[in-house]
FIMAR-52319 format. One record per atom (N, C-alpha, C): chain; atom name; y, z, x. Coordinates in pm, whole numbers, plus 50000, padded with zeros to 5 digits. Each point is the difference from the previous one (the first is absolute). Last residue first. Example, Ala and Ser with C-alpha at 12.3 -4.5 7.8 and 13.67 -1.06 7.14 Angstrom:
<recs>
   kette   atom   north      up    east
       A      N   49775   50708   51285
       A     CA   50119   50006   50082
       A      C   50109   50073   49923
       A      N   49428   49993   50029
       A     CA   50119   50000   49911
       A      C   50120   50000   50090
</recs>
This chain:
<recs>
   kette   atom   north      up    east
       A      N   49664   52766   48825
       A     CA   50014   50022   49860
       A      C   49938   50118   49958
       A      N   50021   49766   50429
       A     CA   50089   50112   49988
       A      C   50018   50040   49859
       A      N   49758   49623   50195
       A     CA   49927   50132   50010
       A      C   50081   50123   49993
       A      N   50197   49564   49959
       A     CA   49875   49995   49925
       A      C   49906   50125   49988
       A      N   50389   49855   50273
       A     CA   50021   50080   49906
       A      C   49877   49990   49898
       A      N   50049   49672   50335
       A     CA   49982   50137   50064
       A      C   49990   50114   49922
       A      N   49926   49449   49944
       A     CA   50086   50120   49921
       A      C   49939   50129   50046
       A      N   49829   49645   50271
       A     CA   50143   49962   49935
       A      C   50070   50109   49935
       A      N   49582   50033   50402
       A     CA   50046   50011   49869
       A      C   50133   49983   49952
       A      N   49561   49994   50372
       A     CA   50158   49932   49997
       A      C   50017   49985   49850
       A      N   49646   50259   50097
       A     CA   50050   49995   50163
       A      C   50143   49897   49979
       A      N   49823   50327   49564
       A     CA   49975   49854   50069
       A      C   50072   50006   50141
       A      N   49804   50460   49771
       A     CA   50106   49912   50013
       A      C   49983   49865   50048
       A      N   49588   50232   49753
       A     CA   50077   50021   50130
       A      C   50123   49915   49979
       A      N   49600   49994   49697
       A     CA   50104   50082   49974
       A      C   50072   50062   50117
       A      N   49688   49635   49955
       A     CA   49930   50131   50075
       A      C   50096   50122   49961
       A      N   50123   49544   49878
       A     CA   49878   50038   49927
       A      C   49931   50117   50047
       A      N   50351   49832   50219
       A     CA   50052   50036   49891
       A      C   49895   50035   49908
       A      N   49921   49863   50434
       A     CA   50068   50116   49999
       A      C   50041   50069   49852
       A      N   49786   49540   50090
       A     CA   49921   50128   50047
       A      C   50047   50137   49976
       A      N   50285   49620   49934
       A     CA   49922   49983   49907
       A      C   49884   50139   50019
       A      N   50279   49884   50339
       A     CA   50085   50076   49930
       A      C   49908   50012   49859
       A      N   49816   49795   50377
       A     CA   50031   50148   50024
       A      C   50078   50074   49886
       A      N   49936   49508   49969
       A     CA   49873   50069   50000
       A      C   50013   50174   49997
       A      N   50350   49695   50129
       A     CA   50016   50016   49848
       A      C   49852   50088   49961
       A      N   50076   49908   50451
       A     CA   50101   50111   49948
       A      C   49981   50016   49869
       A      N   49729   49640   50198
       A     CA   49954   50148   50038
       A      C   50109   50122   49948
       A      N   50085   49553   49926
       A     CA   49882   50035   49923
       A      C   49958   50143   50051
       A      N   50370   49785   50229
       A     CA   50057   50019   49858
       A      C   49856   50066   49925
       A      N   49919   49873   50439
       A     CA   50096   50103   50006
       A      C   50020   50044   49869
       A      N   49797   49565   50031
       A     CA   49914   50117   50039
       A      C   50060   50123   49977
       A      N   50306   49655   49980
       A     CA   49923   50009   49880
       A      C   49874   50089   50011
       A      N   50256   49932   50414
       A     CA   50081   50054   49896
       A      C   49914   50010   49876
       A      N   49797   49778   50348
       A     CA   50002   50128   50035
       A      C   50110   50097   49868
       A      N   49920   49514   49963
       A     CA   49886   50095   49991
       A      C   49972   50149   50040
       A      N   50449   49703   49817
       A     CA   49907   50012   50124
       A      C   49882   50085   49968
       A      N   50441   49910   49717
       A     CA   49831   49914   49990
       A      C   49958   49978   50137
       A      N   50422   50183   49769
       A     CA   49871   50126   50064
       A      C   49878   49893   50027
       A      N   50421   49796   49861
       A     CA   50029   50090   50082
       A      C   49886   50085   50061
       A      N   50066   49594   49681
       A     CA   49864   50016   50106
       A      C   50030   50100   50119
       A      N   50233   49739   49577
       A     CA   49967   50133   50021
       A      C   49892   50045   50057
       A      N   50122   49530   49988
       A     CA   49948   50077   49886
       A      C   49961   50124   49995
       A      N   50413   49692   50280
       A     CA   49856   50036   50010
       A      C   49963   50068   49864
       A      N   50441   49668   50225
       A     CA   49938   50097   49893
       A      C   49858   50008   49999
       A      N   50487   49844   50272
       A     CA   49887   50019   50009
       A      C   49936   50094   49901
       A      N   50467   49653   50105
       A     CA   49915   50094   49913
       A      C   49864   50007   50038
       A      N   50384   49696   50138
       A     CA   50018   50122   50053
       A      C   49926   50116   49934
       A      N   49996   49530   49830
       A     CA   49969   50003   50127
       A      C   50007   50138   50070
       A      N   49835   49924   49503
       A     CA   50121   50012   50047
       A      C   49983   50005   50166
       A      N   49703   49974   49610
       A     CA   50006   49881   50053
       A      C   50139   49992   50093
       A      N   49808   50380   49739
       A     CA   49897   49932   50075
       A      C   50018   49893   50080
       A      N   50320   50205   49704
       A     CA   49980   50083   50120
       A      C   49897   49939   50092
       A      N   50065   49857   49524
       A     CA   50093   49924   50110
       A      C   49979   50089   50141
       A      N   49613   49995   49620
       A     CA   50111   50107   50020
       A      C   50093   49899   50141
       A      N   49568   49878   49748
       A     CA   50126   49918   50024
       A      C   50103   50067   50013
       A      N   49565   50223   49946
       A     CA   50002   49898   50114
       A      C   50117   49903   50018
       A      N   49996   50522   49831
       A     CA   49977   49874   49940
       A      C   50016   49886   50116
       A      N   49887   50531   50097
       A     CA   50101   49904   49986
       A      C   49961   49861   49967
       A      N   49731   50506   49896
       A     CA   50035   49895   50081
       A      C   50101   49889   49949
       A      N   50171   50369   49941
       A     CA   49902   49962   50061
       A      C   49875   49979   49910
       A      N   50573   49936   49946
       A     CA   49880   50071   49983
       A      C   49903   49960   50099
       A      N   50278   50072   50227
       A     CA   50027   50053   49869
       A      C   50045   49861   49894
       A      N   49738   50148   50527
       A     CA   50098   49930   49945
       A      C   49996   50062   49843
       A      N   49834   50085   50573
       A     CA   49996   50050   49843
       A      C   50108   49913   49897
       A      N   49939   49911   50482
       A     CA   49852   50054   49964
       A      C   49990   50053   49849
       A      N   50417   49706   50300
       A     CA   49957   50061   49859
       A      C   49853   50023   50015
       A      N   50494   49846   50268
       A     CA   49848   49993   50037
       A      C   49947   50130   49875
       A      N   50493   49655   50093
       A     CA   49914   50106   49942
       A      C   49853   49979   50035
       A      N   50550   49850   50181
       A     CA   49832   49950   49984
       A      C   49961   50134   49907
       A      N   50490   49903   50098
       A     CA   49936   49908   50051
       A      C   49851   49969   49989
       A      N   50438   50207   49678
       A     CA   49891   50043   50096
       A      C   49942   49859   50061
       A      N   50351   49939   49708
       A     CA   50034   50116   50001
       A      C   49899   50070   50119
       A      N   49988   49543   49831
       A     CA   50030   50028   50131
       A      C   50034   50157   50049
       A      N   49845   49723   49567
       A     CA   50154   49989   50037
       A      C   50031   50050   50150
       A      N   49563   49986   49839
       A     CA   50041   49869   49987
       A      C   50162   50003   50033
       A      N   49769   50419   50028
       A     CA   49942   49872   50092
       A      C   50071   49889   50001
       A      N   50084   50320   49654
       A     CA   50064   50042   50136
       A      C   49957   49900   50099
       A      N   49816   49934   49605
       A     CA   50133   49965   49977
       A      C   50048   50030   50135
       A      N   49564   50160   49941
       A     CA   50027   49823   49997
       A      C   50133   49980   49999
       A      N   49945   50443   49935
       A     CA   49952   49966   50142
       A      C   50007   49869   50016
       A      N   50062   50147   49575
       A     CA   50130   50013   50082
       A      C   49962   49994   50116
       A      N   49645   49976   49716
       A     CA   50095   49889   49997
       A      C   50133   49997   50059
       A      N   49669   50353   50036
       A     CA   49955   49869   50051
       A      C   50085   49915   49986
       A      N   50079   50532   50061
       A     CA   50004   49889   49908
       A      C   49983   49851   50042
       A      N   49815   50479   50198
       A     CA   50063   49895   50016
       A      C   50002   49937   49871
       A      N   49745   50386   50041
       A     CA   50097   50029   50065
       A      C   50102   49906   50011
       A      N   49561   49937   49819
       A     CA   50111   50027   49916
       A      C   50106   50048   50055
       A      N   49604   49901   50256
       A     CA   50069   49856   49969
       A      C   50128   50060   49901
       A      N   49794   50320   50365
       A     CA   49993   49942   49886
       A      C   50081   49907   49963
       A      N   49894   50072   50466
       A     CA   49995   50143   49939
       A      C   49949   49975   49855
       A      N   50143   49689   50364
       A     CA   49857   50000   50022
       A      C   49992   50173   49897
       A      N   50423   49616   50147
       A     CA   49941   50116   49881
       A      C   49837   49997   50030
       A      N   50512   49794   50255
       A     CA   49825   50029   50011
       A      C   49992   50084   49891
       A      N   50424   49675   50183
       A     CA   49962   50089   49890
       A      C   49839   50005   49996
       A      N   50436   49831   50365
       A     CA   49844   49978   49965
       A      C   49968   50095   49890
       A      N   50503   49788   50182
       A     CA   49909   50123   50000
       A      C   49856   49920   49913
       A      N   50452   49818   50100
       A     CA   49895   49967   50087
       A      C   49887   50090   49993
       A      N   50407   50054   49734
       A     CA   49938   49892   49966
       A      C   49911   49909   50108
       A      N   50094   50572   49879
       A     CA   50045   49857   50099
       A      C   49911   49871   49937
       A      N   50107   50397   49618
       A     CA   49922   49965   50113
       A      C   50051   49888   50100
       A      N   50135   50130   49562
       A     CA   50055   50101   50107
       A      C   49896   49977   50114
       A      N   49902   49786   49595
       A     CA   50137   49950   50056
       A      C   50067   50067   50107
       A      N   49567   50125   49807
       A     CA   49996   49849   50085
       A      C   50135   49984   50063
       A      N   49977   50335   49647
       A     CA   49985   50052   50141
       A      C   49969   49876   50079
       A      N   50122   49909   49570
       A     CA   50113   50076   50074
       A      C   49962   50049   50116
       A      N   49675   49754   49777
       A     CA   50108   49910   50028
       A      C   50120   50069   50074
       A      N   49547   50287   49988
       A     CA   50032   49900   49894
       A      C   50106   49912   50066
       A      N   49661   50446   50117
       A     CA   50054   49876   50071
       A      C   50005   49874   49889
       A      N   49848   50397   49822
       A     CA   50133   50045   50074
       A      C   50028   49868   50082
       A      N   49626   50095   49663
       A     CA   50104   49875   50003
       A      C   50122   50052   50068
       A      N   49738   50404   50003
       A     CA   49924   49877   49922
       A      C   50106   49903   49980
       A      N   50018   50444   50203
       A     CA   50018   49901   50095
       A      C   49957   49859   49915
       A      N   50053   50437   49777
       A     CA   50122   49974   50123
       A      C   49985   49875   50029
       A      N   49648   50163   49754
       A     CA   50117   49963   49896
       A      C   50133   49952   50089
       A      N   49563   49934   50295
       A     CA   50041   50117   49917
       A      C   50095   49950   49887
       A      N   49663   49849   50442
       A     CA   50041   49957   49870
       A      C   50029   50116   49917
       A      N   50030   50056   50540
       A     CA   49888   49980   49882
       A      C   50066   49944   49881
       A      N   50098   49835   50523
       A     CA   50035   50110   49919
       A      C   49905   50020   49872
       A      N   50122   49682   50397
       A     CA   49877   50065   50002
       A      C   49991   50133   49941
       A      N   50273   49497   50130
       A     CA   49971   50096   49912
       A      C   49855   50075   50001
       A      N   50365   49738   50345
       A     CA   49876   50000   49939
       A      C   49988   50110   49935
       A      N   50370   49652   50224
       A     CA   50002   50103   49950
       A      C   49861   50026   49911
       A      N   50261   49745   50440
       A     CA   49901   49994   49918
       A      C   49987   50155   49925
       A      N   50397   49914   50193
       A     CA   49949   49864   50034
       A      C   49846   49976   49922
       A      N   50388   50404   49893
       A     CA   49877   49935   50041
       A      C   49999   49854   50024
       A      N   50395   50283   49847
       A     CA   49975   50001   50156
       A      C   49860   49916   50020
       A      N   50210   50096   49573
       A     CA   50102   49917   50059
       A      C   49947   49984   50145
       A      N   49728   50270   49683
       A     CA   50009   49842   49959
       A      C   50111   49920   50112
       A      N   49922   50471   50051
       A     CA   49884   49918   50049
       A      C   50024   49853   49957
       A      N   50354   50266   49882
       A     CA   49975   49979   50149
       A      C   49888   49952   50043
       A      N   50041   50147   49554
       A     CA   50096   49881   50033
       A      C   50005   49961   50136
       A      N   49737   50400   49884
       A     CA   49934   49854   49943
       A      C   50069   49884   50033
       A      N   50076   50390   50350
       A     CA   49997   49991   49856
       A      C   49955   49863   49930
       A      N   49812   50220   50451
       A     CA   50128   49952   49967
       A      C   49979   50017   49868
       A      N   49753   50166   50486
       A     CA   50005   50012   49843
       A      C   50135   49945   49963
       A      N   49718   49875   50437
       A     CA   50125   50074   49976
       A      C   50003   49978   49837
       A      N   49593   49976   50452
       A     CA   50040   49953   49867
       A      C   50140   50088   49943
       A      N   49725   49994   50413
       A     CA   50129   49983   50019
       A      C   50066   49955   49843
       A      N   49511   50107   50146
       A     CA   50084   49862   49985
       A      C   50131   49974   50002
       A      N   49752   50427   50057
       A     CA   49911   49904   50057
       A      C   50065   49867   50032
       A      N   50241   50370   49766
       A     CA   49963   50023   50123
       A      C   49937   49882   50076
       A      N   50099   49958   49535
       A     CA   50100   50011   50089
       A      C   49992   50031   50128
       A      N   49647   50008   49736
       A     CA   50032   49861   50033
       A      C   50138   50000   50044
       A      N   49834   50430   49870
       A     CA   49922   49940   50092
       A      C   50013   49854   50060
       A      N   50249   50231   49648
       A     CA   50043   50036   50135
       A      C   49884   49955   50102
       A      N   50192   49869   49513
       A     CA   49863   49975   50055
       A      C   50020   50040   50162
       A      N   50313   50141   49548
       A     CA   50006   49969   50115
       A      C   49831   49967   50059
       A      N   50129   49955   49475
       A     CA   49988   50123   50112
       A      C   50008   49935   50111
       A      N   50036   49728   49623
       A     CA   50047   50110   49958
       A      C   50028   50110   50107
       A      N   50012   49487   50154
       A     CA   49896   50108   49959
       A      C   50061   50129   49924
       A      N   50063   49479   50286
       A     CA   50081   50067   49897
       A      C   49871   50091   49915
       A      N   50101   49758   50541
       A     CA   49940   50029   49884
       A      C   50060   50082   49910
       A      N   49978   49687   50495
       A     CA   50096   50069   49909
       A      C   49904   50027   49867
       A      N   49953   49832   50549
       A     CA   49925   50018   49877
       A      C   50100   50099   49911
       A      N   49973   49591   50425
       A     CA   50072   50091   49940
       A      C   49946   50075   49866
       A      N   49711   49652   50339
       A     CA   50087   50025   49896
       A      C   50058   50138   49989
       A      N   49678   49759   50330
       A     CA   50125   50095   50024
       A      C   50100   49998   49903
       A      N   49555   49742   50000
       A     CA   50133   49957   49994
       A      C   50129   50098   50066
       A      N   49501   50107   49955
       A     CA   50015   49859   50019
       A      C   50106   49930   50047
       A      N   49981   50491   49913
       A     CA   49903   49972   50093
       A      C   50002   49842   50030
       A      N   50218   50166   49632
       A     CA   50089   50053   50120
       A      C   49900   49952   50111
       A      N   49828   49884   49600
       A     CA   50139   49955   49998
       A      C   50058   50014   50139
       A      N   49612   50257   49832
       A     CA   49974   49845   50058
       A      C   50106   49931   50011
       A      N   50062   50440   49855
       A     CA   49940   49971   50130
       A      C   49960   49873   50055
       A      N   50151   50049   49556
       A     CA   50135   50034   50096
       A      C   49927   49998   50146
       A      N   49681   49982   49626
       A     CA   50110   49873   50027
       A      C   50070   50010   50118
       A      N   49790   50404   49868
       A     CA   49913   49900   50083
       A      C   50062   49863   50015
       A      N   50238   50319   49737
       A     CA   49991   50033   50148
       A      C   49908   49906   50087
       A      N   50007   49965   49531
       A     CA   50135   49942   50055
       A      C   50019   50031   50126
       A      N   49619   50166   49787
       A     CA   49995   49845   50000
       A      C   50114   49973   50089
       A      N   49982   50437   49900
       A     CA   49912   49976   50112
       A      C   49980   49855   50004
       A      N   50468   50136   49818
       A     CA   49871   50070   49984
       A      C   49924   49955   50102
       A      N   50485   49882   49843
       A     CA   49926   49985   50118
       A      C   49885   50118   50006
       A      N   50317   49727   49652
       A     CA   49879   50050   49979
       A      C   49927   50023   50115
       A      N   50306   49629   50016
       A     CA   50030   50071   49889
       A      C   49857   50081   49980
       A      N   50219   49775   50469
       A     CA   49885   50031   49920
       A      C   50040   50077   49870
       A      N   50186   49604   50384
       A     CA   50045   50119   49915
       A      C   49860   50013   49921
       A      N   50123   49789   50505
       A     CA   49923   50028   49902
       A      C   50033   50085   49897
       A      N   50257   49674   50367
       A     CA   49998   50114   49914
       A      C   49926   50006   49914
       A      N   49963   49706   50457
       A     CA   50069   49991   49873
       A      C   49991   50152   49947
       A      N   49805   49811   50450
       A     CA   50145   50067   49969
       A      C   50056   50016   49882
       A      N   49672   49622   50065
       A     CA   50016   50096   50092
       A      C   50110   50066   49969
       A      N   49812   49648   49732
       A     CA   50010   50129   49958
       A      C   50047   50124   50107
       A      N   50074   49393   49839
       A     CA   49935   50126   50107
       A      C   50048   50133   49948
       A      N   49961   49538   49691
       A     CA   50067   50083   50066
       A      C   49936   50107   50094
       A      N   49924   49455   49798
       A     CA   49993   50128   49975
       A      C   50110   50110   50059
       A      N   49971   49406   49855
       A     CA   50014   50114   50091
       A      C   49981   50136   49986
       A      N   49981   49516   49787
       A     CA   49924   50127   49975
       A      C   49994   50097   50116
       A      N   50239   49580   50164
       A     CA   49948   50006   49871
       A      C   49893   50113   50006
       A      N   50223   49771   50370
       A     CA   50106   50100   49934
       A      C   49940   50046   49840
       A      N   49795   49670   50323
       A     CA   50003   50144   50092
       A      C   50105   50101   49916
       A      N   49639   49605   49869
       A     CA   50136   50022   49952
       A      C   50043   50142   50051
       A      N   49540   49634   49986
       A     CA   50070   50113   50065
       A      C   50151   49986   49981
       A      N   49601   49761   49722
       A     CA   50109   50016   50066
       A      C   50064   50124   50045
       A      N   49583   50048   49742
       A     CA   50017   49891   50064
       A      C   50134   50001   50112
       A      N   49678   50265   49621
       A     CA   50020   50048   50124
       A      C   50038   49862   50070
       A      N   49857   50019   49536
       A     CA   50147   49979   50010
       A      C   50033   50045   50164
       A      N   49590   50007   49685
       A     CA   50007   49901   50101
       A      C   50143   49964   50030
       A      N   49804   50368   49731
       A     CA   50042   49916   49965
       A      C   50047   49868   50054
       A      N   49829   50398   50188
       A     CA   49910   49978   49906
       A      C   50059   49872   49917
       A      N   50281   50190   50340
       A     CA   49879   49929   50056
       A      C   49893   49937   49892
       A      N   50389   50239   49862
       A     CA   50028   49878   50049
       A      C   49892   49926   50061
       A      N   49959   50471   49878
       A     CA   49973   49895   49877
       A      C   50053   49868   50043
       A      N   50086   50323   50304
       A     CA   49869   49977   50004
       A      C   49939   49910   49880
       A      N   50448   50166   50056
       A     CA   49991   49878   50090
       A      C   49839   49986   49997
       A      N   50142   50319   49731
       A     CA   50068   49911   49946
       A      C   49956   49878   50091
       A      N   49911   50446   50113
       A     CA   49891   49963   49883
       A      C   50039   49833   49947
       A      N   50241   50204   50385
       A     CA   49886   49973   50026
       A      C   49894   49941   49889
       A      N   50501   50148   50131
       A     CA   49967   49906   49891
       A      C   49862   49971   50021
       A      N   50216   50339   50283
       A     CA   49980   49824   50064
       A      C   49940   49913   49894
       A      N   50120   50482   49883
       A     CA   50115   49954   50108
       A      C   49975   49871   50042
       A      N   49697   50176   49688
       A     CA   50130   49965   49938
       A      C   50093   49926   50110
       A      N   49576   50183   50126
       A     CA   49987   49893   49933
       A      C   50123   49948   49957
       A      N   49989   50409   50208
       A     CA   50002   49906   50092
       A      C   50002   49838   49937
       A      N   50022   50411   49737
       A     CA   50084   49965   50067
       A      C   50024   49912   50100
       A      N   49602   50108   49775
       A     CA   50069   49939   49898
       A      C   50150   49978   50074
       A      N   49660   50265   50226
       A     CA   49974   49832   50010
       A      C   50097   49930   49923
       A      N   50058   50479   50019
       A     CA   50038   49919   50123
       A      C   49968   49860   49982
       A      N   49864   50262   49650
       A     CA   50144   49986   49986
       A      C   50051   49929   50133
       A      N   49559   50089   49987
       A     CA   50042   49889   49886
       A      C   50143   50014   49983
       A      N   49799   50315   50280
       A     CA   49967   49882   50066
       A      C   50070   49864   49906
       A      N   50037   50431   49829
       A     CA   50077   49999   50079
       A      C   49983   49841   50094
       A      N   49678   50196   49716
       A     CA   50110   49937   49941
       A      C   50118   49965   50073
       A      N   49619   50178   50198
       A     CA   49954   49876   49938
       A      C   50140   49930   49931
       A      N   50003   50464   50166
       A     CA   50019   49906   50105
       A      C   49976   49844   49949
       A      N   49962   50401   49704
       A     CA   50148   49968   50027
       A      C   50022   49884   50117
       A      N   49621   50194   49730
       A     CA   50022   49853   49995
       A      C   50146   49981   50050
       A      N   49787   50451   49981
       A     CA   49903   49888   50061
       A      C   50048   49855   49991
       A      N   50287   50368   49826
       A     CA   49988   50001   50121
       A      C   49888   49885   50076
       A      N   49988   50172   49445
       A     CA   50111   49984   50107
       A      C   49934   49993   50133
       A      N   49829   50001   49488
       A     CA   49935   49978   50147
       A      C   50101   49957   50115
       A      N   49938   50308   49500
       A     CA   50034   49890   50042
       A      C   49970   49977   50141
       A      N   49925   50339   49505
       A     CA   50001   49957   50145
       A      C   50012   49911   50070
       A      N   50049   50354   49538
       A     CA   50013   49846   50058
       A      C   50004   50005   50146
       A      N   49853   50381   49563
       A     CA   50046   49967   50161
       A      C   50009   49877   50008
       A      N   50020   50235   49530
       A     CA   49925   49908   50072
       A      C   50061   49970   50123
       A      N   50173   50282   49621
       A     CA   49930   50071   50101
       A      C   49876   49907   50068
       A      N   50355   49924   49658
       A     CA   49857   49995   49956
       A      C   49901   50082   50105
       A      N   50477   49921   50091
       A     CA   49986   50079   49884
       A      C   49883   50033   49949
       A      N   50046   49663   50372
       A     CA   50015   50162   50032
       A      C   50003   50104   49891
       A      N   49974   49547   49925
       A     CA   49875   50020   50050
       A      C   50027   50128   50042
       A      N   50376   49815   49840
       A     CA   49921   50062   49914
       A      C   49860   50023   50017
       A      N   50330   49868   50328
       A     CA   50053   50131   49935
       A      C   49894   50038   49864
       A      N   49924   49586   50246
       A     CA   49981   50133   50086
       A      C   50026   50139   49930
       A      N   49899   49488   49865
       A     CA   50099   50091   49965
       A      C   49969   50148   50042
       A      N   49907   49501   50238
       A     CA   49932   50119   49925
       A      C   50119   50082   49963
       A      N   50024   49603   50269
       A     CA   49938   49948   49873
       A      C   49931   50125   49926
       A      N   50238   50025   50432
       A     CA   50075   49957   49891
       A      C   49956   49948   49872
       A      N   49837   50175   50452
       A     CA   49948   50047   49878
       A      C   50106   49962   49886
       A      N   49830   49860   50557
       A     CA   50107   49984   49886
       A      C   49925   50089   49898
       A      N   49726   49907   50388
       A     CA   50112   50118   50023
       A      C   50091   50027   49863
       A      N   49488   49823   49934
       A     CA   50130   49947   50036
       A      C   50106   50139   50047
       A      N   49565   50007   49726
       A     CA   49966   49923   50118
       A      C   50113   49923   50074
       A      N   49938   50465   49675
       A     CA   50050   49890   50011
       A      C   49981   49909   50139
       A      N   49802   50408   49633
       A     CA   50035   49949   50140
       A      C   50021   49857   50010
       A      N   49947   50430   49641
       A     CA   50039   49883   49998
       A      C   50030   49930   50145
       A      N   49725   50428   49704
       A     CA   50069   49974   50128
       A      C   50015   49840   49969
       A      N   49795   50267   49667
       A     CA   50026   50128   50102
       A      C   50101   49951   50127
       A      N   49958   49822   49446
       A     CA   49987   49982   50158
       A      C   50030   50100   50080
       A      N   50048   49983   49520
       A     CA   49867   50062   50038
       A      C   50005   49952   50132
       A      N   50313   49795   49745
       A     CA   50051   50117   50042
       A      C   49878   50104   50064
       A      N   50070   49519   49795
       A     CA   49898   50024   50083
       A      C   50064   50167   50102
       A      N   50249   49776   49654
       A     CA   49871   49977   49951
       A      C   49906   50049   50081
       A      N   50437   50057   50118
       A     CA   49959   50077   49867
       A      C   49854   49993   49965
       A      N   50182   49744   50345
       A     CA   49973   50137   50050
       A      C   49961   50070   49858
       A      N   50124   49556   49952
       A     CA   49884   49995   50059
       A      C   49971   50165   50023
       A      N   50428   49916   49852
       A     CA   49887   49961   49877
       A      C   49867   50011   50078
       A      N   50385   50036   50260
       A     CA   49950   50126   49942
       A      C   49907   49978   49881
       A      N   49947   49704   50448
       A     CA   50121   50051   49901
       A      C   49971   50121   49896
       A      N   49793   49682   50406
       A     CA   49976   50132   49987
       A      C   50117   50066   49908
       A      N   49850   49460   50130
       A     CA   50117   50099   49943
       A      C   49924   50134   49964
       A      N   49817   49612   50383
       A     CA   49970   50092   49871
       A      C   50104   50076   49960
       A      N   49883   49629   50354
       A     CA   50132   50024   49919
       A      C   49972   50082   49878
       A      N   49723   50040   50452
       A     CA   50043   49902   49946
       A      C   50141   50046   49922
       A      N   49579   50341   50108
       A     CA   50052   49899   50085
       A      C   50050   49878   49906
       A      N   49840   50556   49939
       A     CA   50075   49897   49936
       A      C   50061   49900   50141
       A      N   49612   50401   49844
       A     CA   50050   49943   50102
       A      C   50054   49864   49974
       A      N   49868   50462   49705
       A     CA   50033   49856   50009
       A      C   50059   49957   50138
       A      N   49650   50397   49716
       A     CA   50118   49987   50111
       A      C   50022   49845   49979
       A      N   49686   50188   49714
       A     CA   50076   50121   50030
       A      C   50104   49963   50114
       A      N   49729   49680   49599
       A     CA   49997   50054   50134
       A      C   50094   50097   50001
       A      N   49935   49716   49631
       A     CA   49874   50034   50021
       A      C   49996   50042   50156
       A      N   50419   49904   49791
       A     CA   49943   50074   49924
       A      C   49857   50052   50022
       A      N   50224   49652   50239
       A     CA   50024   50117   50052
       A      C   49966   50111   49900
       A      N   49934   49538   49902
       A     CA   49921   50047   50092
       A      C   50029   50132   50048
       A      N   50245   49828   49637
       A     CA   49874   50019   49974
       A      C   49912   50034   50120
       A      N   50457   49907   50071
       A     CA   49967   50129   49929
       A      C   49853   49999   49982
       A      N   50107   49624   50196
       A     CA   50028   50104   50083
       A      C   49995   50142   49928
       A      N   49981   49586   49717
       A     CA   49866   50036   50122
       A      C   50010   50097   50106
       A      N   50395   49911   49711
       A     CA   49897   50028   49926
       A      C   49869   50026   50080
       A      N   50370   49787   50205
       A     CA   50013   50170   49976
       A      C   49901   50057   49925
       A      N   49864   49577   50269
       A     CA   50083   50011   49909
       A      C   50023   50168   49980
       A      N   49844   49773   50469
       A     CA   49987   50042   49872
       A      C   50102   50004   49927
       A      N   49972   49617   50354
       A     CA   50037   50136   49947
       A      C   49921   50063   49890
       A      N   49767   49647   50298
       A     CA   50128   49982   49910
       A      C   50041   50128   49977
       A      N   49568   49842   50193
       A     CA   50097   49955   50076
       A      C   50137   49992   49914
       A      N   49558   50350   49952
       A     CA   50051   49882   49976
       A      C   50122   49939   50072
       A      N   49723   50433   50024
       A     CA   49982   49901   50094
       A      C   50053   49872   49956
       A      N   50032   50563   49954
       A     CA   50045   49886   49931
       A      C   49976   49894   50103
       A      N   49725   50459   50058
       A     CA   50141   49922   50012
       A      C   49995   49873   49925
       A      N   49779   50553   50084
       A     CA   49978   49867   49950
       A      C   50122   49934   50011
       A      N   49709   50451   50150
       A     CA   50119   49939   50037
       A      C   49944   49862   49928
       A      N   49868   50553   50087
       A     CA   49949   49885   49915
       A      C   50152   49890   50005
       A      N   49901   50429   50341
       A     CA   50057   49942   49891
       A      C   49931   49883   49959
       A      N   49914   50297   50385
       A     CA   49921   50034   49864
       A      C   50076   49959   49883
       A      N   50131   49933   50481
       A     CA   50052   50122   49954
       A      C   49924   50051   49858
       A      N   49931   49600   50208
       A     CA   49933   50094   50094
       A      C   50039   50135   49943
       A      N   50173   49609   49793
       A     CA   49865   50026   49973
       A      C   49928   50101   50080
       A      N   50457   49905   50087
       A     CA   49995   50074   49867
       A      C   49860   49995   49958
       A      N   50052   49782   50418
       A     CA   50069   50124   49992
       A      C   49973   50076   49901
       A      N   49913   49527   49996
       A     CA   49904   50081   50055
       A      C   50036   50187   50028
       A      N   50316   49656   49835
       A     CA   49910   50024   49883
       A      C   49894   50085   50069
       A      N   50307   49875   50291
       A     CA   50082   50102   49919
       A      C   49890   50037   49878
       A      N   49904   49668   50352
       A     CA   49991   50125   50033
       A      C   50060   50118   49932
       A      N   49977   49514   49890
       A     CA   49888   50093   49962
       A      C   50016   50141   50083
       A      N   50420   49702   49822
       A     CA   49889   49998   50088
       A      C   49897   50122   49994
       A      N   50163   49811   49560
       A     CA   50110   50013   50122
       A      C   49879   50034   50100
       A      N   50068   49788   49497
       A     CA   49905   49999   50082
       A      C   50094   50028   50130
       A      N   50189   50159   49549
       A     CA   49991   49860   50069
       A      C   49870   50051   50095
       A      N   50137   50328   49702
       A     CA   50053   49875   49925
       A      C   50005   49870   50083
       A      N   49717   50484   49953
       A     CA   50075   49941   50106
       A      C   50053   49845   49927
       A      N   49799   50548   49839
       A     CA   49998   49833   49968
       A      C   50107   49952   50091
       A      N   49636   50456   49974
       A     CA   50132   49915   50070
       A      C   50017   49873   49947
       A      N   49705   50497   49878
       A     CA   50035   49875   49988
       A      C   50137   49952   50031
       A      N   49627   50459   50071
       A     CA   50114   49938   49964
       A      C   50009   49847   50011
</recs>
């Protein structure tokens, strides 16, 4: 059995697949594959381990319907036509849980950086503008006792909440379809409506999946309902927020600041005005970029591939209906 991997991933995952008797080949060029290149490689393989921005759409799936498993090197699966993969009886796996702590660390980092205008003020040093001491200039805000709002209080959101409660005794509110009883018990988290989340949050952190419902959700109307001293954090998916509206909201003072690990589009263009705003911090999608998290992702992705090629249920399955047909 042969596996194609669309990036160079940690060796621990590659070795696991080789130890299971699989033949592994990888895309090693420092550019994204074209759709045509992806199809051509997959036609020569039995499984796909997809890392990066590959579109696993209906066209791809129909040309590669022979695949026995598609394993994603990510938690998110918004680039996959899951319904069509299910119809074609192709199990799709992802890598949940293992990157929760690392991504929460980045959300916490962004919150702190925004609250003290850290990225902007660092640039002052580089441009030789660290000079006259002005006691009233470039002031940040303190986070002690503030209200943290989480949209999507799952594993990553809960890790973010733990950090905020532990460090700053923040009150936690959240908006989910269902109650998170564990977080309510451990962190005294309170479930609220979406409008209440907007109105009450001093820091609003996004940890939900990208779906038709969440795509573009944070637009000018939503920013207009938030506190004018609030900080918006997005470490989930860039398409959840409207970036032009975010710029306008920051310029008009509808919200105070923003921290982004994901942008819309990605990569962000270097002349984007967000990059030079005092109360904004932007990172290049590094949420899972620790050795521990990336190794863990490689292990889970490899386990999904091995199980799929052995005809066994995937340990981390996205399309749970695939085995019920």
